[in-house]
C-alpha positions in Angstrom: -19.9 61.1 6.0 -19.5 59.9 9.6 -17.3 62.4 11.6 -13.8 61.1 12.3 -12.9 60.4 16.0 -9.5 58.8 15.7 -6.7 60.2 13.5 -4.2 57.5 12.8 -0.9 57.4 11.0 0.9 54.4 9.5 4.3 53.2 10.7 6.0 54.9 7.9 5.0 58.2 9.6 7.1 57.5 12.7 9.5 60.5 12.8 13.0 59.9 11.5 14.5 62.7 13.6 14.0 64.3 17.0 13.4 68.0 17.2 16.1 69.9 19.2 14.8 73.3 20.5 18.0 74.2 22.4 19.2 76.7 19.8 15.7 78.3 19.5 15.3 79.4 23.1 15.2 83.1 24.0 18.4 84.6 25.3 21.8 83.0 25.8 21.6 79.4 27.1 22.7 79.1 30.7 25.1 76.1 31.3 24.7 73.5 34.1 27.2 74.0 36.8 29.5 71.3 38.3 28.4 70.3 41.8 32.1 70.1 42.7 33.5 73.3 41.4 30.6 75.6 40.6 32.0 76.1 37.1 30.2 75.2 33.9 29.8 71.4 33.8 31.8 69.5 31.3 31.9 65.9 30.0 34.0 64.9 33.1 31.0 65.8 35.3 28.7 63.6 33.2 30.7 60.6 31.9 30.6 58.7 35.3 26.8 58.2 34.9 25.9 58.9 31.2 27.3 57.4 27.9 28.9 59.8 25.4 26.0 59.3 23.0 23.5 60.9 25.4 26.0 63.6 26.5 26.4 64.6 22.8 22.6 64.8 22.5 22.4 66.8 25.7 24.7 69.6 24.4 24.0 69.4 20.7 23.1 72.7 18.9 21.8 70.8 15.9 18.1 71.6 15.1 17.4 67.9 14.4 19.0 64.7 15.6 18.5 61.4 13.7 16.7 58.6 15.5 18.9 55.4 15.3 17.3 52.6 13.3 17.1 50.2 16.3 15.2 52.8 18.3 12.8 53.6 15.5 12.3 49.9 15.0 11.3 49.5 18.7 9.0 52.5 18.4 7.0 50.4 15.9 5.6 48.4 18.9 3.3 51.3 19.7 4.0 54.3 17.5 2.5 56.3 15.9 0.1 56.9 18.8 -3.5 58.0 18.1 -4.9 61.5 18.2 -8.6 61.7 19.1 -11.3 64.3 18.7 -13.0 64.5 22.0 -16.5 64.9 20.6 -18.3 63.4 23.5 -16.5 65.7 26.0 -17.3 68.7 23.8 -21.0 67.7 24.0 -20.8 67.2 27.7 -19.3 70.6 28.2 -21.7 72.3 25.7 -18.8 74.1 24.2 -18.1 75.4 20.7 -14.5 74.5 21.2 -13.0 71.6 19.3 -10.9 69.4 21.6 -8.2 67.0 20.4 -5.9 64.9 22.5 -2.8 63.0 21.7 -2.9 59.7 23.6 0.3 58.1 24.8 -1.3 55.5 27.0 -1.1 52.8 24.2 2.6 52.2 24.8 3.6 49.0 26.6 4.2 50.9 29.8 1.0 52.9 29.4 2.6 56.3 29.1 4.9 58.5 27.0 8.0 57.4 29.0 9.2 54.6 26.6 9.9 57.3 24.0 13.0 58.2 25.9 13.6 55.0 27.8 14.2 53.0 24.6 16.6 55.7 23.3 18.5 55.8 26.6 18.7 52.0 26.9 20.0 51.8 23.3 22.8 54.3 23.8 23.9 52.7 27.0 23.9 49.2 25.4 26.0 50.6 22.5 28.5 51.9 25.1 28.8 48.5 26.7 27.0 49.3 29.9 25.6 46.3 31.8 23.0 48.0 34.1 20.9 51.1 34.5 19.8 52.7 37.8 17.0 55.1 38.0 14.3 56.7 40.2 10.5 56.7 39.6 7.7 58.6 41.1 4.3 57.2 40.0 6.1 54.2 38.4 5.5 55.2 34.8 9.2 56.0 34.2 10.5 53.0 36.1 8.2 50.6 34.2 9.2 52.2 30.9 12.9 51.8 31.6 12.4 48.2 32.8 10.7 47.5 29.5 13.4 49.2 27.5 16.2 47.3 29.3 14.6 44.0 28.3 14.8 45.1 24.7 18.6 45.7 24.9 19.7 43.1 27.5 20.4 45.5 30.4 19.7 45.0 34.1 17.5 47.6 35.7 17.5 48.9 39.4 14.7 51.3 40.4 14.3 53.5 43.5 10.6 54.2 43.7 9.3 57.2 45.8 7.9 55.8 49.0 4.4 57.2 48.8 3.9 55.9 45.3 5.5 52.5 46.2 2.7 52.2 48.8 -0.1 53.6 46.6 0.7 51.8 43.4 1.8 48.2 44.1 1.0 47.0 40.6 3.3 49.5 39.0 6.0 47.8 41.1 4.7 44.4 39.8 4.9 45.7 36.3 8.6 46.6 36.7 9.4 43.3 38.3 7.7 41.4 35.5 10.1 43.1 33.0 13.0 42.0 35.2 13.7 45.1 37.3 14.7 45.2 40.9 12.6 47.8 42.8 13.4 49.5 46.2 11.2 51.8 48.3 12.9 55.2 48.6 14.3 56.4 50.9 16.0 53.1 51.4 18.8 51.9 53.7 20.8 50.7 50.7 22.5 54.1 50.0 24.1 56.9 52.0 21.7 59.2 50.3 18.7 57.2 51.4 19.8 56.8 55.0 20.4 60.5 55.2 16.7 61.1 54.3 15.1 58.6 56.6 13.2 61.4 58.3 11.2 61.8 55.1 9.5 58.4 54.8 7.1 59.4 52.0 10.1 60.2 49.9 10.4 62.4 46.8 11.8 62.3 43.3 14.8 64.3 44.5 15.7 61.7 47.1 15.2 58.8 44.8 17.4 60.5 42.2 20.1 60.9 44.8 19.9 57.1 45.5 20.1 56.1 41.9 22.9 58.5 41.1 24.9 57.1 44.0 24.5 53.5 42.8 25.5 54.4 39.3 28.5 56.5 40.4 29.9 53.7 42.5 29.6 50.9 39.8 31.7 51.2 36.6 29.3 48.9 34.8 26.2 50.8 35.8 24.9 54.1 34.4 22.1 56.4 35.5 19.0 57.1 33.4 16.7 60.1 34.1 13.0 60.1 32.9 12.6 63.9 32.5 14.2 67.4 33.0 17.4 66.9 30.9 17.7 68.2 27.3 18.2 64.8 25.8 15.1 63.4 27.5 12.9 66.3 26.2 14.5 65.7 22.8 13.4 62.1 22.6 9.8 63.0 23.4 9.4 65.2 20.4 8.1 62.3 18.4 4.8 63.1 20.1 4.4 66.7 18.7 5.7 65.7 15.3 3.0 63.1 14.9 0.4 65.5 16.3 1.2 68.1 13.6 0.6 65.5 10.9 -2.6 64.3 12.6 -4.0 67.8 12.9 -3.4 68.2 9.1 -5.6 65.1 8.7 -8.2 66.7 10.9 -7.9 70.0 8.9 -7.4 71.8 12.3 -5.0 74.4 13.6 -4.7 74.6 17.5 -5.4 77.9 19.2 -4.1 76.6 22.5 -2.0 73.6 23.5 -2.2 72.2 27.1 0.1 69.8 28.9 0.8 68.8 32.4 4.3 69.5 33.8 6.3 67.7 36.5 9.8 67.6 35.1 8.6 68.7 31.6 9.3 65.9 29.2 5.7 65.1 28.2 4.9 68.8 27.9 8.0 69.5 25.8 7.5 66.5 23.6 4.1 67.8 22.6 4.9 71.5 22.4 8.4 71.8 21.0 7.6 70.7 17.4 4.9 73.3 17.2 7.3 76.0 18.4 9.8 74.9 15.8 7.1 75.1 13.1 6.5 78.7 14.1 2.9 78.2 15.1 1.2 81.1 16.8 -0.5 79.2 19.5 -1.1 79.8 23.2 0.6 77.3 25.4 -0.5 76.3 28.9 1.5 74.3 31.4 -0.6 72.7 34.2 1.0 71.6 37.5 -0.2 70.6 41.0 -0.9 73.2 43.7 0.9 70.9 46.1 4.2 71.2 44.1 3.9 74.4 42.1 7.4 75.0 40.8 6.5 77.1 37.8 3.9 79.2 39.6 5.5 79.7 43.0 9.1 78.7 42.7 12.1 81.0 42.2 14.3 81.0 39.1 17.9 80.2 39.9 20.5 77.5 40.0 19.6 74.4 42.0 20.6 70.8 42.2 18.5 68.3 40.4 18.5 65.9 43.4 18.0 66.3 47.1 21.5 65.4 48.4 23.3 67.6 45.9 25.1 65.0 43.7 23.9 66.3 40.3 24.9 69.4 38.3 23.2 72.6 39.3 20.6 73.6 36.6 18.9 76.9 35.9 15.3 76.4 36.6 12.2 77.3 38.6 12.7 75.5 41.9 11.1 75.1 45.3 14.4 74.1 46.8 16.2 70.8 46.3 15.4 69.6 49.9 11.7 70.4 49.5 9.6 67.2 50.0 6.2 67.6 48.5 3.0 66.2 50.1 2.2 62.7 48.9 -0.3 63.6 46.2 -1.4 60.8 43.8 0.1 62.5 40.8 3.5 61.1 41.8 5.1 61.9 38.5 4.6 65.7 39.2 6.2 65.6 42.7 9.5 67.2 41.7 11.0 70.3 43.2 12.2 71.8 39.8 11.5 71.6 36.1 13.4 71.2 32.8 15.6 74.2 32.1 14.3 74.5 28.6 10.7 74.6 29.7 11.6 77.1 32.5 13.2 79.3 29.9 9.9 79.4 27.9 7.9 80.2 31.0 10.3 82.9 32.1 10.1 84.5 28.6 6.3 84.5 28.7 5.9 82.1 25.9 4.3 79.5 28.1 1.6 80.3 30.7 1.7 78.2 33.9 -1.3 77.3 36.1 -1.6 75.3 39.3 -4.6 73.1 40.3 -5.6 71.3 43.5 -5.9 67.6 43.7 -9.7 67.3 44.0 -10.5 69.6 41.1 -8.1 67.6 38.9 -9.8 64.4 39.7 -13.2 66.0 39.1 -12.0 66.8 35.6 -10.6 63.3 35.1 -13.9 61.7 36.1 -15.8 64.0 33.7 -13.4 63.1 30.9 -13.6 59.3 31.7 -17.4 59.4 31.7 -17.4 61.2 28.3 -14.4 59.6 26.5 -14.1 56.3 28.2 -10.3 56.5 29.0 -9.4 56.8 32.7 -6.6 59.3 32.8 -3.5 59.1 34.9 -3.5 61.7 37.7 -0.8 63.7 36.0 -2.6 64.6 32.8 -5.8 65.2 34.8 -4.2 68.5 35.5 -4.1 69.2 31.8 -7.7 68.2 31.5 -8.7 70.6 34.2 -7.1 73.4 32.2 -8.8 72.2 29.0 -12.2 72.4 30.7 -11.4 76.0 31.7 -10.5 76.8 28.1 -13.6 75.1 26.8 -15.8 76.9 29.3 -14.2 80.2 28.3 -14.9 79.5 24.6 -18.6 78.9 25.5 -18.9 82.1 27.5 -17.2 84.1 24.8 -19.4 82.5 22.1 -16.3 81.7 20.0 -14.9 78.6 18.3 -11.5 77.5 19.7 -9.3 74.5 18.9 -7.7 72.9 21.9 -5.0 70.2 21.8 -3.8 68.5 24.9 -1.5 65.7 25.8 -3.1 62.7 27.5 0.3 61.2 28.5 -0.9 58.0 30.1 -3.8 56.0 31.4 -4.8 55.7 35.1 -5.5 51.9 35.2 -2.9 51.5 37.9 -4.2 54.6 39.8 -7.6 53.3 40.8 -6.8 53.7 44.6 -6.7 57.4 44.0 -10.0 57.3 42.2 -11.4 55.3 45.1 -10.4 58.0 47.5 -11.8 60.8 45.3 -15.2 59.0 44.7 -15.4 58.3 48.5 -14.8 62.0 49.3 -11.6 61.2 51.1 -9.1 62.9 48.8 -7.2 65.8 50.4 -6.1 69.1 48.9 -2.6 69.5 50.4 -0.9 72.8 49.8 2.1 74.4 51.6 2.4 77.7 53.3 4.6 80.7 52.5 6.6 79.9 55.6 7.3 76.4 54.3 8.2 77.7 50.9 10.7 80.2 52.4 12.2 77.5 54.6 12.7 75.3 51.5 14.2 78.1 49.5 16.6 79.0 52.3 18.6 75.9 51.4 19.4 76.9 47.8 23.1 76.4 47.0 25.6 79.2 46.6 25.5 79.9 42.8 25.8 82.8 40.4 22.7 85.0 40.4 20.6 84.8 37.2 19.6 88.3 35.8 
């Protein structure tokens, strides 16, 4: 028989529930804190910008949460997504490892982001909200929310990080095609943006501040976040549930799972269902050396945005006023990470690694020349880690099954590939002095033991 390359599921295999890992995390869960009082945040801190349906999902202890029928029906446009056996990459690496990847680039927006964008747009439409405001880094989240808003009749306003706004004009065109209004951040449209005019390349933290300000001042507008929060990670668990079923088709059990981490939603979406299933598997989180929150950040309470308008969350952070260098993996330029992912790293259940920009693009090009898909710069970090794992398997002379998340394609990132192929791509990092300066601005908050 001809070996199988694509492992496909029918639409009847789209998950009916999301997997909620909140109750499975090690230790007592740490609550978010109100930015006004410093006390545990309650519904009053969230209702100005989120509908009650999402707030309920954010704090729910239930192990599974049903996916509403209209959301699951929208998922049929692209789900289930394929899982591939990377046979050509295995050959190119001359490794005994078996490599599988779950590919989310087949969604309308070209990434995993619509999994939560559709769910968030639905809950806001149910609550009678007219408009959603959001931020976007590389543009994947902004385009996903613009798409989702068209499905449920909502307006969409996007603040796009300045460096990505300049680097990725066609992501902006994509959002506008779906009806969204897009602003370069920092902008002069908000107090938050004007206060950050000295950082023209922008950051996700600044763009979040702008979008939250817009939502808080308009009773008909809510805010939508593309990563970090519990309900966002929850929505992404359709990825890992499908991957479990597809690995059964492949008669494979992973020894290691690899995902890139910026805020943590793509990573959590792939990994959490495996943790819930009790699989004994090594888990690797790959992040950029230019913004290494998990590998060099401190664990403590910090704001989710730059200006300090959002609740304080327990997470690994580089400091909310840290502005990362303008690397091409715009979706990973965030000063913190999802509290649930940080909890797993802190407990030792997840191993974090950081990679420089050039070595990630070298891995991306090797993958593209073997498998044909041009990866987005974000999952190129995961591919770098996969190659390390495959090389280690070869050196040890042992079989090893590797699963990784290819969370989006790089068809809108070719300017970055141009720079790499021309030898002009930089490897920005930041010094210990810069790190200490950023951490000096952490807010007063209870210490975490």
